[in-house]
Residue, then its C-alpha position, 0 to 999 in steps of 0.5 A: x587775101x583775093x584767093x580768099x574772098x574768091x573762096x568765100x564767094x564759091x561756098x555753097x549755102x542752101x538759102x542761095x543755090x540748094x533751096x531752088x533746085x529742091x523746090x523745083x524737083x522735089x517739093x512738088x511731091x515732098x511736101x507736109x501731108x503728101x504722097x511721098x514719106x518725109x517732106x522737103x520744105x524747109x531747111x531743117x528737112x533737107x539738111x537731115x537728109x543732105x547725104x541721102x539726098x546726094x546719094x540718090x541724085x547722083x545716082x539719077x534715082x531721084x527725082x524720078x522721071x522716065x520720059x526722054x526729053x530728048x523725044x518730047x518736054x512735058x510740063x511736070x518733068x522733073x530732071x536735074x541737070x548735071x550741074x544741080x547734081x555737082x551743086x548738091x554734093x559740093x553743099x553736103x562736102x561743105x557742111x549742108x550750110x544753111x546761108x546767110x538768109x532767105x526770103x521765105x520760111x517753106x518752100x512752095x509746093x503744090x499743096x501751098x499753092x492750091x489752097x483748100x480744097x472744095x471737096x475733101x472725100x476719105x475712105x469710110x473704112x479702111x482697107x485691111x491689107x493681110x500680111x502673106x506677102x502676095x499682091x492685093x487688088x481692092x475696089x472702093x467706093x466713096x460717095x457724095x452729093x453736092x449741092x449742084x452739078x459743077x466741074x473740076x479743075x484739079x484732083x489730087x489723090x491723098x495715100x494713105x499708107x504709100x509703104x504697100x500702096x503701089x496704085x489706084x484706078x478711079x472713076x467719076x461716076x454719076x448715079x441715079x437718084x434712087x441709087x443707094x450709094x450711101x450704104x455699103x458695102x464700101x469695098x470688095x476684094x478685086x478677083x474674078x468671084x467679085x467680078x461677076x460679069x459687066x457691071x457686077x461691081x456695079x451691082x454689088x455695092x449699090x451703085x446700080x438704081x432700082x429701075x437698073x440704071x447703071x452709073x454714068x462714068x463721066x471721068x477717069x484718071x489713076x495715082x500712079x507711083x511717081x505721079x504728081x497732082x493733076x491740075x487742068x489747063x485753063x481752059x479745060x475740066x472734067x464734070x464732077x455730078x450732083x450726086x455721085x461716087x468716086x469709085x476705085x475700080x483698081x486699089x493695088x497693095x504690093x506684097x507685106x509681110x505684116x498685117x497692115x491698113x489704109x485710108x486714102x482720099x481725094x481732094x476736089x478743087x472746083x472750076x469757078x466757071x464752065x470750061x471751054x471743053x471738057x476733059x475725057x479719058x481715052x484708053x487704047x490697047x492692041x486687038x489681039x488675033x489668036x495667039x498675039x496676046x501671049x508672051x511665051x516664056x524665055x522671049x522678048x516681043x515687039x507688039x504693035x498697034x495703030x488707031x485711027x481718030x474720025x475727029x478733032x481731038x486735043x490731047x492733054x496728059x499722055x499715060x503709057x501703061x504696061x506691067x513687070x515685063x515691060x521694058x520699052x514704051x514709044x507713041x506718035x501720031x501721023x495726021x493726014x498730011x503726013x507729018x509725024x507727032x512725036x507723043x511719049x518715049x520711055x526707054x527704061x519702063x520702070x513699073x514702080x515709077x509711072x506718071x501722067x505726062x502733061x503737055x506744055x500745050x496740049x498737043x491738037x490731032x485732026x481728024x484723020x491721024x493715026x496712032x502708033x505704039x509699040x513696045x517691048x516685053x522682055x520675058x526671060x530670066x534676064x529681066x529682074x522684074x519678071x515675077x516669075x523665076x522660072x519665067x512662065x507664059x503671060x497673057x494679055x488679059x488686062x486683069x491686074x494679077x501678075x500672071x496678066x501683062x498690059x500695053x496700054x496708051x491713054x489719052x486725057x483729052x477734050x474735043x476740039x469740036x463744040x459739041x462734038x464730046x466723045x472720041x470717035x475712032x476706027x480700030 
């Protein structure tokens, strides 16, 4: 009798055991109308995919998290403990039982927590993806006009066709009154013909004023495969101009054998009051000389760079970025006292799973701090992600095509000193 009671007590159910795991690690992406193919918000959502969930968690495919937790812990970390994976496996083996009761019918998610956005923006016309099995890159503008300048605390990219959409990089632009931002074209193919010169896309897409006034970039960000909604710390926010444009300077679509379309958008949530500090974006990359910016075929190459801060900053988010030849990325800071501050390490780079890594508390770096980054690139046939077989010589030319590589370290940061808005660097 006692044995029977003990066995009964050990039964794993969704309500008692599995729901908390799903809510913490899965529903942050798998919510209704979110960036994933299906929601995991209710028992029925999870139960019908129980075997699949058990497999992808046991294989460590899901949840996707590439940053090394032994180097830095982040606030948006999604990693299952071994006990969690075993619990999911036992639940499936036991018949995926629901259990007696649960205090809520649907799990919490980013969508439920945030509520209704203050500004919902969507593409005016769909982007057509030609079914030619080629990577394609587009530019797109979504104009808007508000009653007044304001500040944002959250942005959420709403992907439409996640089957082919790989990533989207955007700017919030403040434009002059005379710029005809609401007139077409709304989209252009990204290629050397359209990218006529510096600001070529701005001119081609009616973002420049009648007197030649170029738009001002007031904020920059991206949606990357695997990334979650960007929620700013309470004291931080980003500028949203009265008249402006969400300008997608890169939208990357993966190869497709059939014609498809995409109609994505962005939700913005406003700050209730002016933030204490304004968020900016800063991109670091190597300054190559001569042949340094070449990855020879059949080679593995280590690349490092160092930058020097001339003012005090507070980093909210760090983003490493490489393409398909990248294998490893590490960044750290050394302050004026000689202390080493770990920033991020990705031991097994995956171009298809990237993230905006948000610190639990903003990392404060004093003036005089040196930023170090190092990466390994594998341009051999042993790299299964290599887009070319046999391998070709690859250049660091910062374009988005397959014949280019990148080594970017991106900060979302605020100045720690009032009135000192932009980061000052010595390269």
